[in-house]
PASE-115201 format. One record per atom (N, C-alpha, C): x, y negated, z negated. Coordinates in steps of 0.2 Angstrom, whole numbers, plus 5000, padded with zeros to 4 digits. Each point is the difference from the previous one (the first is absolute). Layout:
// residues N
XYZ;...
// end
This chain:
// residues 62
500450065000;499649945000;500449945000;499849955004;500449935000;499949964994;500549974998;499949954994;500249935003;499549975003;500149945003;499949944995;500449955000;499949944996;499449965001;499549994996;499449965001;500049934996;500649984998;500049944996;499949945006;499749954998;499949945004;500749985004;500550004996;500649975003;500350045006;499750075000;500250045006;499550005006;499449984998;499450005005;499949945003;500149944996;499849945003;500449975006;500750014999;500449975006;499850035007;499950075000;499850035007;499349975002;499649994995;499349985002;500049935002;500449964997;500149935002;500349995007;500550045001;500350005007;499550025005;499650054999;499550035004;499549945002;499849974995;499549945001;500349955004;500749974998;500349955004;500150025007;500250075001;500150025007;499450005004;499450024997;499450015004;499749935001;500149954996;499849935001;500449975006;500650015000;500549975005;499950035007;499850075000;499950035006;499349985003;499550004995;499349985002;499949935003;500449964997;499949935003;500649975004;500550055002;500649995004;500449944997;500250004994;500349954996;500850025000;500250055003;500750015000;500549955002;499849965005;500449945002;500149954995;499650004995;500149954995;500650014995;500150074999;500650024996;500650025003;500050015007;500650035003;500649945000;500650025000;500549965000;500249985007;499849955002;500049985007;500549945001;500650025002;500649955000;499849935004;499750015006;499849945004;499549964996;499550034997;499649954996;500349974994;500550034997;500449974995;500449945002;500350015006;500449955003;499549945002;499450015001;499549955002;499849964994;500150034994;499949964994;499550044995;499850065001;499650034996;500450044995;500349964995;500450024995;499650044994;499449995000;499650044995;500050075001;500250035006;500150075001;500650034996;500549965000;500650024996;499850014992;499649954998;499950004993;499550054998;499550015005;499550054998;500350075000;500450025005;500450065000;500450014994;500349954997;500450014994;499650014994;499449965000;499550014995;499850074999;499850035006;499750075000;500650054998;500649985002;500650054998;500149994992;499949944997;500149994993;499450044996;499449995003;499550034997;500150085000;500250035005;500250075000;500550024995;500549965000;500550014995;499850004993;499649954998;499749994993;499550064999;499650025005;499550054999;500350074998;500650015003;500450064999;500350004993;
// end
């Protein structure tokens, strides 16, 4: 018999990732978060900060 962890700290991250992925796929929002060098050169610096924020949240969550 499998002894799988059922604590929220093990279950919530995959569920949250699934929800974000579904929302981004359903509404075609992938272009908002992708690291596009030409758009950054045009002045969309928020893409760099948003990517770093998501990376920091991932490090804190772990």
